[in-house]
DRENLUMKE-619095 format. One record per residue: x, y, z of N, C-alpha, C in turn; residue in three letters. Coordinates in steps of 0.1 Angstrom, whole numbers, padded with zeros to 4 digits, always signed. Example, Ala and Ser with C-alpha at 12.3 -4.5 7.8 and 13.67 -1.06 7.14 Angstrom:
+0132-0057+0078+0123-0045+0078+0132-0033+0078ALA;+0128-0022+0071+0137-0011+0071+0129+0000+0079SER;
//
This chain:
-1050-0255+0227-1043-0246+0237-1028-0250+0238MET;-1020-0241+0237-1005-0243+0238-1001-0245+0252THR;-0991-0253+0255-0986-0256+0268-0981-0243+0275ALA;-0983-0241+0288-0978-0229+0295-0963-0228+0294PRO;-0957-0216+0292-0943-0214+0292-0938-0217+0306THR;-0927-0225+0307-0921-0228+0320-0911-0217+0324LYS;-0911-0213+0337-0902-0202+0341-0889-0207+0346LEU;-0888-0219+0352-0875-0224+0357-0874-0220+0372GLY;-0865-0228+0379-0863-0227+0393-0858-0213+0397THR;-0849-0207+0390-0843-0195+0394-0853-0184+0394ASP;-0862-0183+0384-0872-0172+0383-0882-0174+0394LYS;-0886-0187+0397-0896-0189+0407-0890-0185+0421TRP;-0877-0188+0423-0871-0185+0436-0871-0170+0438THR;-0868-0162+0427-0868-0148+0429-0882-0142+0431VAL;-0892-0148+0424-0906-0144+0426-0910-0146+0440ILE;-0907-0158+0446-0911-0161+0459-0904-0152+0470ILE;-0890-0151+0468-0883-0144+0478-0886-0129+0478LEU;-0886-0123+0466-0889-0108+0466-0904-0106+0468LEU;-0913-0114+0463-0927-0113+0465-0931-0114+0479GLY;-0925-0124+0486-0929-0126+0500-0923-0116+0509LEU;-0910-0112+0507-0905-0102+0516-0912-0088+0514SER;-0915-0085+0501-0923-0073+0499-0936-0073+0506GLY;-0943-0084+0505-0956-0085+0511-0956-0085+0526GLN;-0945-0090+0532-0943-0089+0547-0942-0074+0550ILE;-0934-0067+0543-0933-0053+0546-0946-0045+0544ALA;-0953-0048+0533-0966-0041+0531-0976-0045+0542TRP;-0976-0058+0546-0985-0062+0557-0982-0055+0570ASN;-0969-0053+0573-0966-0046+0585-0972-0032+0584VAL;-0971-0025+0573-0976-0012+0571-0991-0012+0572GLU;-0998-0021+0564-1012-0020+0563-1019-0024+0576ASN;-1013-0033+0584-1020-0038+0596-1015-0031+0608SER;-1002-0032+0610-0996-0028+0623-0992-0014+0625TRP;-0990-0006+0614-0988+0008+0616-1000+0014+0622PHE;-1012+0010+0618-1025+0016+0622-1027+0012+0637ASN;-1025+0000+0641-1027-0004+0655-1016+0003+0664THR;-1004+0005+0658-0993+0012+0666-0998+0026+0669PHE;-1004+0033+0659-1008+0047+0661-1020+0047+0672VAL;-1029+0038+0670-1041+0037+0680-1036+0034+0694PHE;-1026+0025+0695-1022+0020+0708-1012+0029+0715ASP;-1004+0036+0708-0993+0044+0714-0994+0059+0712THR;-1002+0064+0703-1002+0078+0700-1016+0084+0702ILE;-1026+0080+0695-1040+0085+0696-1050+0075+0691THR;-1062+0074+0697-1073+0065+0692-1082+0072+0682PRO;-1079+0084+0678-1086+0091+0668-1084+0085+0655ASP;-1095+0081+0647-1093+0074+0635-1088+0083+0623PRO;-1089+0096+0625-1086+0105+0614-1071+0105+0610LYS;-1062+0105+0620-1047+0103+0616-1044+0091+0608PRO;-1051+0080+0611-1049+0067+0604-1054+0069+0590ILE;-1066+0075+0588-1071+0078+0574-1061+0087+0567ALA;-1056+0097+0573-1046+0106+0567-1034+0099+0563ALA;-1028+0090+0572-1016+0083+0569-1018+0073+0557MET;-1029+0066+0557-1032+0057+0546-1033+0065+0533VAL;-1040+0076+0533-1042+0084+0521-1029+0090+0515ALA;-1020+0095+0524-1007+0100+0520-0999+0089+0514VAL;-0999+0078+0521-0992+0066+0516-0996+0062+0502SER;-1009+0062+0500-1015+0058+0487-1010+0068+0476ALA;-1010+0081+0479-1006+0091+0469-0991+0089+0466ILE;-0983+0088+0476-0969+0086+0474-0966+0073+0466VAL;-0973+0062+0469-0971+0050+0462-0974+0051+0448ALA;-0985+0058+0445-0989+0059+0431-0980+0068+0422THR;-0976+0079+0428-0968+0089+0421-0954+0082+0419ILE;-0949+0076+0430-0936+0069+0429-0936+0058+0418THR;-0946+0050+0418-0946+0039+0408-0948+0044+0394THR;-0955+0054+0392-0957+0060+0379-0943+0065+0374LEU;-0936+0073+0382-0923+0079+0378-0912+0068+0377ILE;-0911+0060+0388-0900+0050+0388-0903+0039+0377MET;-0915+0036+0375-0919+0026+0365-0915+0031+0351GLY;-0918+0044+0349-0915+0050+0336-0900+0051+0334THR;-0893+0054+0345-0878+0055+0344-0872+0041+0341LEU;-0878+0031+0347-0872+0017+0345-0875+0013+0331SER;-0887+0017+0325-0889+0014+0311-0879+0021+0302ASP;-0877+0034+0305-0868+0041+0296-0853+0037+0297ARG;-0849+0032+0309-0836+0027+0311-0834+0013+0306MET;-0845+0006+0306-0845-0008+0302-0838-0017+0313GLY;-0840-0013+0325-0835-0020+0337-0845-0020+0348LYS;-0846-0031+0355-0854-0032+0367-0845-0035+0380ARG;-0834-0042+0378-0826-0047+0389-0821-0036+0398LYS;-0815-0024+0393-0810-0014+0402-0821-0009+0412PRO;-0833-0007+0406-0844-0002+0414-0847-0012+0425PHE;-0847-0025+0422-0850-0035+0431-0840-0037+0442ILE;-0827-0037+0439-0816-0040+0448-0816-0028+0458VAL;-0815-0016+0454-0813-0004+0463-0826-0002+0471ILE;-0838-0004+0464-0851-0002+0470-0853-0011+0481GLY;-0851-0024+0479-0854-0034+0490-0845-0032+0502TYR;-0832-0028+0500-0823-0026+0512-0829-0014+0520LEU;-0831-0003+0514-0836+0009+0521-0850+0007+0527LEU;-0858+0000+0520-0872-0003+0524-0872-0010+0538TRP;-0863-0021+0539-0862-0028+0551-0858-0019+0563ALA;-0848-0011+0560-0843-0002+0570-0853+0008+0575LEU;-0861+0013+0566-0871+0023+0569-0882+0017+0578SER;-0885+0004+0576-0895-0003+0584-0890-0004+0598THR;-0877-0007+0600-0871-0008+0613-0872+0006+0621MET;-0871+0017+0613-0871+0030+0619-0884+0036+0623ALA;-0895+0030+0618-0909+0035+0620-0912+0038+0634PHE;-0910+0029+0644-0915+0032+0657-0908+0044+0664PRO;-0898+0049+0659-0891+0061+0665-0901+0072+0665MET;-0911+0072+0657-0921+0083+0658-0927+0085+0671ALA;-0929+0074+0678-0936+0075+0691-0927+0081+0702ALA;-0914+0083+0699-0905+0089+0709-0909+0104+0711TRP;-0915+0110+0701-0919+0124+0703-0930+0125+0714ALA;-0928+0135+0723-0937+0137+0734-0950+0144+0730LYS;-0949+0153+0720-0960+0160+0715-0968+0151+0706ASN;-0981+0150+0708-0990+0141+0700-0990+0146+0685VAL;-0992+0159+0683-0992+0163+0669-0979+0161+0662GLN;-0968+0163+0669-0955+0160+0662-0954+0145+0659LEU;-0958+0136+0669-0958+0122+0667-0966+0118+0655ALA;-0978+0124+0653-0987+0121+0642-0980+0125+0629ILE;-0974+0137+0629-0966+0141+0617-0955+0131+0613PHE;-0948+0127+0624-0937+0118+0621-0941+0104+0616LEU;-0952+0099+0621-0957+0086+0616-0961+0087+0601VAL;-0968+0098+0598-0972+0100+0584-0960+0102+0575ILE;-0950+0110+0580-0937+0112+0572-0929+0099+0570PHE;-0927+0092+0581-0919+0079+0580-0927+0069+0572LEU;-0940+0068+0573-0947+0059+0564-0946+0063+0550ASP;-0946+0076+0547-0944+0081+0533-0931+0077+0527ALA;-0920+0078+0536-0907+0074+0531-0906+0059+0528VAL;-0912+0051+0538-0912+0037+0535-0920+0033+0523MET;-0931+0040+0520-0939+0038+0509-0931+0041+0496THR;-0924+0052+0496-0916+0056+0484-0906+0045+0480PHE;-0899+0040+0491-0889+0030+0488-0896+0017+0484LEU;-0906+0013+0490-0913+0000+0487-0920+0001+0473GLY;-0925+0012+0470-0932+0013+0457-0921+0013+0445SER;-0910+0019+0448-0899+0019+0438-0894+0004+0436THR;-0892-0003+0447-0886-0016+0446-0896-0027+0441ALA;-0908-0026+0447-0918-0037+0446-0928-0034+0435ASN;-0936-0023+0437-0947-0020+0428-0942-0016+0414ASP;-0932-0008+0413-0927-0004+0400-0918-0014+0393ALA;-0907-0017+0400-0896-0026+0393-0900-0041+0394ALA;-0902-0046+0406-0905-0060+0407-0917-0065+0399PHE;-0928-0058+0400-0940-0062+0393-0938-0061+0378ASN;-0931-0050+0373-0928-0049+0359-0919-0061+0355ALA;-0909-0065+0363-0901-0076+0360-0909-0089+0358TRP;-0918-0091+0367-0927-0103+0367-0935-0103+0353VAL;-0940-0092+0349-0947-0091+0336-0937-0093+0325THR;-0925-0088+0326-0914-0091+0316-0912-0105+0313ASP;-0911-0113+0324-0907-0127+0322-0918-0137+0320ILE;-0931-0132+0320-0942-0141+0319-0949-0138+0306THR;-0959-0147+0302-0967-0144+0290-0981-0149+0293ASP;-0990-0148+0283-1004-0150+0286-1007-0165+0289SER;-0998-0174+0287-1000-0188+0289-0997-0192+0304SER;-0990-0183+0312-0987-0187+0326-0990-0176+0336ASN;-0996-0164+0331-0998-0153+0340-1008-0156+0351ARG;-1019-0164+0347-1029-0167+0357-1022-0175+0369GLY;-1014-0185+0365-1007-0193+0375-0998-0185+0384THR;-0990-0176+0377-0981-0167+0384-0989-0158+0393VAL;-1000-0153+0388-1008-0144+0397-1014-0151+0409GLU;-1017-0164+0407-1021-0172+0418-1011-0173+0429GLY;-0998-0176+0425-0987-0176+0434-0985-0162+0441VAL;-0986-0152+0432-0984-0138+0438-0995-0135+0448MET;-1007-0141+0447-1017-0138+0457-1015-0147+0469LEU;-1009-0159+0468-1005-0167+0479-0995-0160+0488ILE;-0986-0153+0482-0975-0147+0490-0980-0136+0500LEU;-0989-0127+0497-0995-0118+0507-1002-0126+0518PRO;-1008-0137+0514-1016-0145+0524-1006-0151+0534ILE;-0995-0157+0529-0984-0162+0537-0979-0151+0546ILE;-0977-0139+0540-0972-0128+0547-0981-0124+0558ALA;-0994-0124+0556-1004-0121+0566-1003-0132+0577ILE;-1002-0145+0573-1001-0155+0584-0989-0152+0593MET;-0977-0149+0586-0965-0146+0594-0967-0133+0602LEU;-0972-0123+0594-0974-0109+0600-0984-0109+0611GLY;-0994-0117+0610-1004-0117+0621-1001-0127+0631MET;-0998-0140+0627-0996-0150+0637-0984-0148+0645GLY;-0973-0144+0639-0960-0142+0647-0961-0128+0653VAL;-0966-0118+0645-0965-0104+0649-0973-0102+0662SER;-0986-0107+0662-0994-0105+0674-0987-0110+0687GLY;-0981-0122+0686-0974-0127+0697-0962-0118+0701LEU;-0954-0114+0690-0942-0106+0693-0946-0093+0700LEU;-0957-0087+0695-0961-0074+0701-0966-0076+0715ILE;-0974-0086+0717-0980-0089+0731-0969-0092+0741ASP;-0958-0099+0736-0947-0103+0746-0936-0093+0747VAL;-0931-0088+0735-0919-0080+0735-0922-0065+0732PHE;-0934-0062+0726-0937-0048+0723-0934-0045+0708GLY;-0938-0033+0704-0937-0029+0690-0923-0027+0685TYR;-0914-0023+0693-0900-0020+0688-0893-0032+0684TYR;-0894-0043+0692-0888-0056+0688-0895-0061+0676THR;-0908-0059+0675-0915-0064+0664-0911-0058+0651PHE;-0910-0045+0650-0906-0038+0638-0891-0041+0634PHE;-0882-0043+0644-0869-0046+0641-0868-0061+0635LEU;-0875-0070+0641-0875-0084+0636-0880-0085+0622THR;-0892-0079+0619-0898-0080+0606-0890-0073+0596LEU;-0884-0061+0599-0876-0054+0590-0863-0062+0587GLY;-0857-0069+0596-0845-0077+0594-0849-0088+0584PHE;-0860-0095+0586-0864-0106+0577-0866-0101+0563ALA;-0872-0089+0561-0873-0083+0548-0860-0081+0542VAL;-0851-0076+0550-0837-0072+0545-0830-0085+0539LEU;-0830-0096+0547-0823-0108+0543-0829-0114+0530ILE;-0843-0116+0530-0849-0122+0519-0848-0113+0507MET;-0850-0100+0508-0849-0091+0497-0835-0091+0491GLY;-0824-0092+0499-0811-0092+0494-0808-0104+0486ALA;-0812-0116+0491-0809-0128+0484-0817-0129+0471VAL;-0830-0125+0471-0838-0125+0459-0832-0115+0449GLY;-0828-0104+0453-0823-0094+0443-0810-0098+0437ALA;-0802-0106+0445-0789-0111+0440-0791-0121+0429ALA;-0802-0129+0430-0804-0139+0421-0812-0134+0408LEU;-0817-0123+0409-0825-0117+0398-0817-0114+0385LEU;-0822-0118+0374-0816-0115+0361-0827-0108+0352LYS;-0822-0097+0345-0831-0090+0337-0836-0099+0326GLU;-0849-0096+0321-0854-0103+0310-0846-0099+0297SER;-0842-0109+0289-0834-0106+0277-0842-0098+0267PRO;-0855-0098+0268-0864-0090+0259-0865-0076+0263ASP;-0861-0072+0275-0862-0059+0280-0852-0049+0273LEU;-0857-0039+0268-0848-0029+0261-0853-0015+0265ALA;-0844-0005+0265-0848+0009+0268-0858+0014+0259PRO;-0868+0021+0264-0879+0026+0256-0878+0041+0255GLN;-0879+0046+0243-0877+0060+0240-0890+0068+0245SER;-0888+0080+0248-0899+0089+0251-0908+0092+0239MET;-0921+0095+0242-0929+0099+0231-0922+0112+0225ALA;-0924+0114+0212-0917+0125+0205-0920+0138+0211LYS;-0910+0146+0215-0911+0159+0220-0918+0160+0233ASN;-0918+0149+0241-0925+0149+0253-0915+0146+0265LYS;-0916+0154+0275-0909+0151+0287-0915+0140+0296GLY;-0909+0137+0307-0913+0125+0315-0927+0128+0320LEU;-0930+0139+0326-0943+0142+0331-0954+0142+0321ILE;-0951+0149+0309-0961+0149+0298-0963+0135+0293ALA;-0953+0127+0293-0955+0113+0288-0964+0105+0297GLU;-0963+0108+0310-0972+0102+0320-0987+0106+0318LEU;-0989+0118+0315-1002+0123+0312-1009+0118+0300PHE;-1000+0114+0290-1005+0107+0278-1013+0095+0281LEU;-1010+0088+0292-1017+0076+0295-1032+0078+0296VAL;-1036+0090+0301-1050+0093+0303-1056+0101+0292PHE;-1049+0102+0281-1055+0109+0270-1067+0101+0265SER;-1078+0108+0259-1089+0100+0254-1086+0090+0244PRO;-1076+0093+0236-1072+0083+0225-1066+0070+0232GLN;-1058+0072+0242-1052+0060+0249-1062+0052+0256ASN;-1071+0059+0263-1082+0052+0270-1091+0044+0261ILE;-1094+0050+0249-1102+0042+0239-1094+0030+0234ARG;-1081+0032+0232-1073+0021+0227-1071+0010+0237GLN;-1072+0013+0250-1070+0004+0261-1083+0003+0269ASN;-1095+0004+0263-1107+0005+0270-1110-0007+0279SER;-1106-0019+0274-1108-0031+0282-1100-0031+0295SER;-1087-0026+0293-1078-0025+0305-1084-0015+0315LEU;-1089-0004+0311-1094+0006+0320-1107+0001+0327PHE;-1115-0007+0320-1127-0013+0327-1123-0022+0338LEU;-1113-0030+0336-1108-0039+0346-1102-0031+0358VAL;-1095-0020+0355-1090-0012+0365-1101-0005+0373LEU;-1112-0001+0367-1123+0005+0374-1129-0005+0383LEU;-1130-0017+0378-1136-0028+0387-1127-0030+0399THR;-1114-0030+0397-1105-0031+0409-1106-0019+0418MET;-1108-0007+0413-1110+0004+0422-1122+0003+0431THR;-1133-0001+0425-1145-0002+0433-1144-0013+0444ILE;-1138-0024+0440-1136-0035+0449-1127-0031+0460PHE;-1115-0025+0457-1105-0022+0467-1110-0011+0476MET;-1118-0001+0471-1123+0009+0479-1132+0003+0490THR;-1140-0007+0486-1149-0014+0496-1141-0020+0507SER;-1129-0027+0503-1121-0033+0513-1114-0024+0522GLN;-1110-0012+0516-1102-0002+0524-1111+0005+0534GLN;-1124+0004+0534-1133+0009+0544-1130+0001+0557ILE;-1126-0011+0556-1124-0020+0567-1109-0022+0571VAL;-1101-0025+0561-1087-0030+0563-1079-0021+0574ILE;-1079-0008+0573-1071-0001+0583-1076-0002+0598PRO;-1088-0006+0599-1094-0006+0613-1098-0020+0618TYR;-1096-0031+0610-1100-0044+0613-1094-0049+0626GLU;-1081-0048+0627-1074-0052+0639-1078-0044+0651LEU;-1080-0032+0650-1085-0023+0661-1099-0028+0665ILE;-1107-0031+0655-1121-0037+0658-1120-0050+0666TYR;-1111-0059+0662-1110-0072+0669-1104-0070+0683LEU;-1094-0061+0684-1088-0059+0697-1097-0051+0707ASN;-1104-0041+0702-1111-0032+0711-1126-0033+0711ASN;-1132-0037+0700-1147-0039+0701-1150-0053+0705TYR;-1143-0063+0700-1146-0077+0704-1138-0082+0716LEU;-1127-0074+0719-1119-0078+0731-1110-0090+0728GLY;-1105-0092+0716-1097-0103+0712-1082-0098+0712ILE;-1073-0105+0719-1059-0101+0720-1053-0102+0706SER;-1041-0095+0705-1034-0095+0692-1029-0109+0689LYS;-1025-0117+0699-1021-0131+0697-1032-0139+0691THR;-1044-0138+0697-1056-0145+0693-1060-0141+0679THR;-1060-0128+0676-1063-0123+0663-1053-0129+0652ALA;-1041-0130+0656-1031-0137+0647-1034-0151+0645GLY;-1038-0158+0655-1042-0172+0653-1055-0174+0644ILE;-1064-0164+0646-1076-0164+0638-1072-0163+0623LEU;-1063-0154+0620-1058-0152+0606-1051-0165+0601THR;-1043-0171+0609-1036-0183+0604-1046-0195+0602THR;-1058-0194+0608-1068-0204+0605-1075-0201+0592ILE;-1077-0188+0589-1084-0184+0577-1075-0186+0564ILE;-1063-0181+0565-1054-0180+0554-1052-0193+0546ALA;-1050-0204+0552-1047-0216+0544-1058-0220+0534PRO;-1070-0217+0537-1081-0220+0527-1079-0212+0514VAL;-1076-0199+0516-1073-0190+0504-1061-0195+0497THR;-1051-0200+0504-1039-0205+0497-1042-0217+0489ILE;-1050-0226+0494-1054-0238+0487-1062-0235+0474LEU;-1069-0224+0474-1078-0221+0463-1070-0212+0453LEU;-1060-0206+0457-1053-0196+0448-1048-0202+0435ALA;-1041-0213+0436-1035-0218+0424-1045-0224+0414LEU;-1055-0232+0419-1066-0236+0410-1073-0225+0404PRO;-1076-0214+0411-1082-0202+0405-1073-0196+0394VAL;-1060-0195+0396-1051-0191+0386-1051-0199+0373GLY;-1052-0212+0375-1053-0221+0364-1066-0220+0356LYS;-1077-0218+0364-1090-0216+0358-1090-0203+0349LEU;-1083-0193+0354-1082-0180+0347-1074-0183+0334CYS;-1063-0190+0335-1055-0193+0323-1063-0201+0312ASP;-1074-0208+0317-1082-0216+0308-1094-0209+0303ARG;-1095-0196+0307-1106-0188+0302-1119-0187+0311GLY;-1118-0191+0324-1130-0191+0332-1129-0180+0343HIS;-1121-0170+0340-1118-0159+0350-1131-0152+0354GLY;-1140-0149+0344-1152-0141+0347-1161-0148+0357LEU;-1163-0161+0355-1171-0169+0364-1165-0169+0379THR;-1152-0171+0380-1145-0171+0393-1147-0157+0399VAL;-1146-0146+0392-1147-0133+0397-1161-0130+0403LEU;-1171-0134+0395-1185-0131+0400-1188-0139+0412ILE;-1185-0152+0412-1188-0161+0424-1180-0156+0436ILE;-1167-0152+0434-1159-0147+0445-1164-0134+0451GLY;-1169-0125+0443-1175-0113+0448-1187-0115+0457LEU;-1196-0124+0452-1208-0127+0459-1206-0134+0472ILE;-1197-0144+0472-1194-0151+0485-1187-0142+0494ILE;-1177-0134+0489-1170-0125+0497-1178-0114+0504GLY;-1187-0108+0497-1196-0098+0503-1205-0104+0513SER;-1210-0116+0510-1219-0123+0520-1211-0125+0533THR;-1198-0130+0531-1190-0133+0543-1187-0120+0551GLY;-1185-0109+0544-1182-0096+0551-1194-0092+0559GLN;-1206-0094+0554-1218-0091+0561-1220-0100+0574LEU;-1218-0113+0572-1219-0122+0583-1208-0120+0594LEU;-1196-0116+0589-1185-0114+0598-1189-0103+0608PHE;-1196-0093+0603-1200-0081+0612-1210-0086+0623SER;-1216-0097+0621-1226-0102+0631-1220-0112+0640MET;-1207-0116+0638-1201-0127+0646-1194-0121+0658SER;-1194-0129+0668-1187-0126+0681-1179-0137+0686THR;-1183-0150+0683-1175-0161+0687-1164-0164+0677GLU;-1153-0170+0683-1141-0172+0674-1144-0181+0663LEU;-1152-0192+0665-1155-0201+0654-1163-0195+0643TRP;-1172-0186+0647-1180-0179+0636-1172-0169+0629MET;-1163-0162+0636-1153-0153+0630-1144-0160+0620LEU;-1140-0172+0623-1132-0180+0614-1139-0184+0602ALA;-1152-0189+0604-1160-0194+0592-1163-0182+0583VAL;-1168-0171+0588-1172-0160+0580-1159-0153+0575THR;-1148-0154+0582-1136-0148+0577-1131-0155+0565GLY;-1133-0168+0564-1129-0176+0552-1138-0172+0541VAL;-1151-0170+0543-1160-0165+0533-1156-0152+0527MET;-1153-0142+0536-1150-0129+0531-1137-0128+0524LYS;-1128-0138+0527-1115-0138+0521-1116-0143+0506SER;-1128-0150+0503-1130-0154+0489-1130-0143+0479MET;-1134-0131+0483-1134-0120+0474-1120-0116+0469SER;-1110-0119+0477-1096-0116+0473-1091-0125+0462PHE;-1098-0136+0460-1094-0145+0448-1097-0138+0435LEU;-1106-0128+0435-1109-0121+0423-1097-0113+0419THR;-1088-0109+0428-1076-0102+0424-1067-0110+0415LEU;-1068-0123+0416-1060-0132+0407-1065-0130+0393ILE;-1078-0130+0391-1084-0128+0378-1081-0114+0373VAL;-1083-0104+0381-1081-0090+0376-1066-0088+0373MET;-1058-0093+0382-1043-0092+0380-1038-0098+0367GLY;-1043-0110+0364-1039-0117+0351-1045-0109+0339ALA;-1057-0105+0340-1063-0097+0329-1054-0084+0326TRP;-1051-0077+0337-1043-0065+0336-1030-0067+0330ILE;-1023-0078+0334-1010-0081+0328-1011-0084+0313ARG;-1022-0091+0310-1024-0095+0296-1027-0083+0287ASN;-1034-0073+0293-1039-0061+0285-1029-0050+0285LEU;-1019-0050+0293-1009-0039+0294-1002-0038+0281MET;-1000-0025+0276-0991-0023+0264-0977-0028+0267PRO;-0972-0036+0258-0959-0043+0260-0948-0033+0262ALA;-0949-0021+0256-0937-0012+0257-0938-0002+0268ASN;-0948-0004+0277-0949+0005+0288-0954-0002+0301ALA;-0948-0013+0304-0952-0021+0315-0948-0015+0329ARG;-0937-0009+0329-0933-0002+0342-0942+0010+0345GLY;-0945+0018+0334-0954+0029+0336-0968+0025+0340LYS;-0973+0014+0334-0986+0009+0337-0987+0003+0351PHE;-0976-0001+0357-0976-0005+0371-0981+0007+0379GLN;-0976+0019+0376-0981+0031+0382-0995+0034+0380GLY;-1000+0032+0367-1014+0034+0364-1022+0024+0372VAL;-1018+0012+0373-1025+0002+0381-1027+0006+0395ARG;-1016+0013+0401-1017+0017+0415-1027+0029+0417LEU;-1029+0037+0407-1039+0047+0408-1052+0041+0411ILE;-1055+0030+0404-1068+0024+0406-1069+0014+0417PHE;-1057+0007+0420-1056-0003+0430-1053+0002+0444PHE;-1046+0013+0444-1041+0018+0457-1045+0032+0460VAL;-1042+0042+0451-1044+0056+0455-1059+0059+0457MET;-1067+0057+0447-1081+0061+0448-1088+0053+0460ILE;-1086+0039+0460-1092+0032+0471-1087+0036+0485PRO;-1074+0039+0486-1069+0042+0500-1071+0056+0504MET;-1075+0065+0495-1080+0078+0499-1095+0078+0503ILE;-1103+0071+0494-1117+0071+0497-1121+0062+0507ILE;-1116+0049+0507-1121+0039+0516-1118+0042+0531GLY;-1106+0045+0535-1104+0048+0549-1111+0061+0553PRO;-1113+0070+0544-1121+0082+0548-1135+0079+0551SER;-1141+0070+0543-1155+0065+0546-1155+0057+0559ILE;-1145+0049+0562-1144+0042+0574-1142+0051+0586GLY;-1133+0061+0585-1131+0071+0595-1144+0078+0598SER;-1152+0082+0588-1164+0090+0590-1174+0081+0597TRP;-1175+0068+0593-1185+0059+0600-1181+0057+0614LEU;-1168+0055+0617-1164+0053+0631-1166+0065+0639ILE;-1162+0077+0633-1164+0090+0641-1179+0093+0644GLY;-1188+0088+0635-1202+0091+0638-1210+0080+0645ASN;-1205+0068+0643-1213+0057+0649-1204+0048+0658PHE;-1191+0051+0660-1183+0043+0668-1185+0046+0683GLY;-1177+0038+0691-1178+0039+0706-1167+0048+0711ILE;-1171+0059+0718-1161+0068+0723-1151+0062+0733ALA;-1138+0066+0731-1127+0061+0740-1117+0072+0741THR;-1106+0069+0749-1095+0079+0750-1082+0072+0753SER;-1071+0079+0750-1058+0074+0753-1049+0086+0757LEU;-1045+0085+0770-1037+0096+0776-1044+0110+0774ASN;-1057+0110+0775-1064+0123+0773-1068+0126+0759GLY;-1064+0118+0749-1068+0121+0735-1080+0113+0732ASN;-1090+0120+0727-1103+0114+0724-1103+0106+0711GLN;-1111+0096+0710-1112+0088+0698-1124+0079+0698GLY;-1124+0070+0688-1136+0061+0687-1131+0047+0683PHE;-1139+0037+0689-1136+0023+0685-1145+0019+0674ILE;-1139+0012+0663-1148+0008+0652-1159-0001+0656PRO;-1170-0001+0648-1182-0009+0651-1185-0017+0638VAL;-1194-0027+0639-1197-0036+0628-1202-0029+0615PRO;-1207-0017+0616-1212-0010+0604-1202-0009+0593LEU;-1189-0008+0596-1179-0006+0585-1179-0019+0576ILE;-1181-0031+0582-1181-0043+0574-1194-0044+0565PHE;-1205-0039+0571-1217-0039+0563-1217-0030+0551GLN;-1212-0018+0553-1211-0009+0542-1201-0014+0531VAL;-1190-0020+0536-1180-0026+0527-1186-0037+0518SER;-1195-0045+0525-1201-0057+0518-1210-0052+0506ALA;-1218-0041+0509-1227-0036+0499-1219-0030+0487VAL;-1209-0021+0491-1201-0014+0480-1194-0024+0471LEU;-1189-0035+0477-1181-0045+0469-1189-0051+0457SER;-1202-0052+0459-1211-0057+0448-1212-0048+0436LEU;-1209-0035+0438-1210-0026+0427-1198-0028+0417PHE;-1188-0036+0421-1178-0040+0412-1183-0047+0400SER;-1195-0053+0401-1201-0061+0390-1205-0052+0379LEU;-1207-0039+0381-1212-0030+0371-1202-0029+0359VAL;-1189-0024+0362-1180-0023+0351-1177-0037+0345PRO;-1178-0048+0353-1175-0061+0347-1186-0065+0337ILE;-1198-0060+0339-1208-0063+0329-1205-0056+0316TYR;-1200-0044+0316-1196-0037+0304-1183-0043+0298TYR;-1174-0048+0307-1162-0054+0302-1166-0067+0294PHE;-1175-0074+0300-1179-0087+0293-1185-0084+0280HIS;-1193-0074+0279-1199-0070+0266-1190-0064+0255ARG;-1179-0059+0261-1170-0051+0252-1162-0061+0243HIS;-1161-0058+0230-1153-0066+0221-1139-0061+0222SER;-1129-0069+0223-1115-0065+0224-1106-0075+0217PHE;-1094-0070+0213-1086-0078+0205-1078-0089+0213HIS;-1074-0085+0225-1066-0095+0233-1076-0102+0242ARG;-1075-0115+0243-1084-0123+0252-1078-0123+0266ASN;-1084-0117+0276-1078-0117+0289-1079-0130+0297PRO;-1087-0139+0293-1088-0152+0300-1099-0152+0310GLY;
//
C-alpha cells in the first residue's frame, strides 16, 4: 500500500475554515430556521416541509449548473469567494421574514429567503468547495479528508446548538442570526483568500453539439448509468439513508422543546455531550475506509444508528437521551464511507457536475420525501397546539421509529454494490 499523499498546512487550513463556516451556515438553516418558523410564525408542520423541499430543489439545481460551469471554466475560487460573502449576508437577513404581519406572507418570505440563501450556499460550498476538495485529494487520502469533513458539521452542530440555544434563549432570534452570519462571513473570507486552485484543474469542453442543460441530462443517460453503476448504487444507498434521517431532522428540536419540554439551552448542552464521541470516531473511520474496511464500518454504523434512533424515541430523561443520542449518531459515520467511495468513483473530468448529481441523491430527494413523511406523521399522530390562533401539531416519538426502520433499507443497494464487479476500488 502506498503512503497517503500529504496535503500540507495551507490546504488543511482552507478545508477547515471553509468547511466549518459552511457547515455553521447549513446548521443554522437545517436546525434553527425550522424552530424560528414554529416559534414566531406558525406551528403547522407543512410550511416547514415546504421550505425544506424548496431548499433541496434549489440546492440541487444550483449545484448541478454551477458545478458544471466551474468545470467548464476550470475555476473554483470565484464561485467560492463571491458565494461565501453573499451567503453570510443572506443568513443575517433571514429573520426579517417575521416582520410581515400577515402569516401567509411571512411563510412565503421565509421560503423565499431560505431559497436565496440555499442558492448562494450551494454555489459556494456544494458546487465549488466540494469540487475543489476532490481536485486536491486522491484515493490515498480521501477517507481521512472525508473523516475531517464529517467532523466539521459535528463541530458546527456543537457551536450551532450549544451557543445558539443560549443566544436564542437570552437574546432572541435576531441577535442569533446576526452573530452566526458574521462568524460565517469572517471565516469564509479568510479561507477563500488562502485558497489556491489545483494545478491539475483545466477547463472542460462541452459534449459535442450539446448545450449546458443537455449536457446535464447526459449524466442520467442509460449508457452513463451503466458506465458508473457502482457510483449510482452508492448514491442510491445515500438517498435511502438520508431520507430516513430527514423524517426527523427538521422536527427534532421542536420535539425536544415542545414534546419533552427541554429548553433550547439544554438541548444545546445535550448536543455538545453527544457530538465529541462522533468526532473521536470520525478520523479512525476515515482511515479504516482508506484501508479497505468501509463496507464493514457502514453496515455496523447503520445497525447501531437505527437501534439508537428507536431507543431515543423511548427516552425522556436527559442521561438516556444522551446515551441513545450517541448511538443514533453512529449512523452518520457511514457518510464518511459513502463520501469517500463517491469521490473515488466520480469521473475525473466532471467533478463539479457530479457534486450536483450527488446532491440529487443526498439532498433533493431525501429533503422532499423525508420531511413530507415527517409532516404527515405529525399531522396525523401529533399533539394539537396553536400559536396566535394558528393551528398546528407537536411532533411525537413515532417519527424516530419510522426513521429507524427506513434507514435499514439502505442495506439493500449496498448488497448489490458489494456483489457488483467494478474497475475502481472504492475502499
